[in-house]
C-alpha positions as CSV (number, residue, x, y, z in Angstrom):
1,M,-111.1,-83.5,242.6
2,R,-110.0,-84.2,239.1
3,P,-109.5,-81.3,236.7
4,E,-112.3,-82.6,234.1
5,T,-114.8,-82.7,236.9
6,K,-113.8,-78.8,238.0
7,E,-114.5,-77.9,234.3
8,W,-117.7,-79.5,234.3
9,L,-118.5,-77.7,237.5
10,A,-117.4,-74.2,236.3
11,K,-119.7,-74.7,233.2
12,A,-122.8,-76.0,235.5
13,E,-122.2,-72.9,237.6
14,G,-122.5,-70.8,234.4
15,D,-125.9,-72.1,233.5
16,F,-127.0,-71.9,237.2
17,A,-126.1,-67.8,236.9
18,C,-128.0,-67.8,233.5
19,A,-131.2,-69.4,234.7
20,L,-131.2,-67.3,238.1
21,R,-130.7,-64.0,235.6
22,E,-133.6,-64.7,233.7
23,W,-135.8,-65.5,236.9
24,R,-134.4,-62.4,238.2
25,A,-135.1,-60.1,234.9
26,R,-137.4,-57.4,235.7
27,T,-138.3,-56.8,232.2
28,H,-138.8,-59.4,229.5
29,P,-137.4,-62.6,231.6
30,N,-137.0,-65.5,229.1
31,Y,-138.4,-68.5,230.7
32,D,-137.6,-71.1,227.4
33,D,-133.8,-70.2,228.5
34,L,-134.5,-70.4,232.2
35,C,-135.6,-73.9,231.5
36,F,-133.1,-74.9,229.3
37,H,-130.2,-73.5,231.7
38,S,-132.0,-75.9,234.3
39,Q,-131.5,-78.7,232.4
40,Q,-128.0,-78.1,231.2
41,C,-126.7,-77.0,234.9
42,I,-128.1,-80.6,236.4
43,E,-126.7,-82.4,233.1
44,K,-123.3,-80.8,233.7
45,Y,-123.6,-81.4,237.4
46,L,-124.6,-85.4,236.7
47,K,-121.6,-85.1,234.5
48,A,-119.1,-84.1,237.1
49,R,-120.3,-86.9,239.5
50,L,-119.9,-89.5,236.5
51,T,-116.2,-88.1,235.7
52,E,-115.4,-87.9,239.4
53,A,-116.7,-91.4,240.2
54,D,-114.3,-92.6,236.6
55,Q,-117.7,-93.6,235.0
56,S,-117.9,-93.0,231.4
57,F,-120.8,-91.8,229.5
58,S,-122.0,-90.7,225.8
59,K,-122.9,-87.3,224.6
60,T,-126.2,-87.1,225.7
61,H,-128.9,-84.6,227.2
62,D,-131.1,-87.3,228.6
63,L,-130.8,-86.7,232.6
64,T,-132.4,-90.3,233.2
65,M,-129.7,-92.1,231.2
66,L,-127.1,-90.1,233.2
67,L,-129.2,-91.0,236.3
68,D,-128.9,-94.5,235.4
69,L,-125.1,-94.5,235.1
70,A,-124.8,-92.4,238.4
71,L,-127.0,-95.0,240.3
72,P,-124.3,-97.4,241.2
73,H,-122.4,-94.7,242.9
74,E,-125.6,-92.9,244.1
75,P,-128.1,-95.3,244.9
76,L,-130.5,-92.7,246.8
77,W,-130.6,-91.0,243.8
78,E,-133.2,-93.3,242.1
79,T,-135.9,-90.9,244.0
80,L,-134.7,-88.0,242.0
81,R,-136.0,-89.5,238.7
82,P,-139.3,-87.6,238.7
83,E,-137.4,-84.4,238.8
84,L,-134.8,-85.5,236.4
85,T,-137.3,-86.6,233.9
86,L,-139.0,-83.2,233.7
87,L,-136.2,-81.2,233.2
88,S,-134.7,-83.7,230.5
89,G,-137.2,-82.5,228.4
90,Y,-136.2,-79.0,228.6
91,A,-133.2,-79.4,226.7
92,V,-134.9,-79.4,223.7
93,M,-138.6,-78.7,224.3
94,F,-138.6,-74.7,224.3
95,R,-135.4,-74.2,221.8
96,Y,-137.7,-74.1,218.5
97,P,-140.9,-72.0,217.6
98,G,-144.6,-73.7,218.9
99,E,-143.8,-73.9,222.4
100,S,-143.1,-71.4,224.9
101,A,-142.3,-71.9,228.4
102,T,-144.8,-70.2,231.1
103,R,-143.9,-68.4,234.2
104,E,-145.0,-71.3,236.2
105,Q,-143.1,-73.9,234.4
106,A,-140.1,-71.6,235.0
107,R,-140.6,-71.5,238.7
108,V,-140.9,-75.6,239.1
109,S,-137.8,-75.6,236.8
110,L,-135.9,-73.4,239.0
111,Q,-137.2,-74.9,242.1
112,H,-135.9,-78.2,240.9
113,L,-132.7,-76.8,240.1
114,K,-131.8,-75.4,243.4
115,A,-132.5,-78.8,245.3
116,L,-130.9,-81.0,242.8
117,R,-127.6,-78.9,242.4
118,K,-127.6,-78.5,246.6
119,L,-127.4,-82.6,246.7
120,M,-125.2,-83.1,243.8
121,R,-122.5,-80.3,245.2
122,Q,-122.9,-82.1,248.7
123,S,-122.2,-85.5,246.9
124,L,-119.1,-84.2,245.3
125,G,-118.1,-82.8,248.7
126,L,-118.8,-79.0,247.6
127,P,-120.7,-76.1,249.9
128,P,-124.4,-75.7,249.5
129,K,-123.6,-72.1,248.0
């Protein structure tokens, strides 16, 4: 595995840990952050997969754009587009005043995060963990 891929994975796992921490928080869980870190984790997994495939990409938070770049390497991932579209919006949606994530949005976000992370880890030859 390429060193840069490993760096993307380490950063992705940091976001995964943050999302889990917010979900498990007994007092004052931050659902905005959970949704944000869910998006960030999957973004970094996509970038890890692209890096491993020697596929260049621009600086973007758009998961569907990254998906389009990954499809030549992972054609079955087309089925992930609805989940990636939902998570993609969380890169900025809850980062500013005016909108806040609900517990239900956080729950769905975490559900998608876990499923997508598992699939992407398998693609990279990593254990589901």
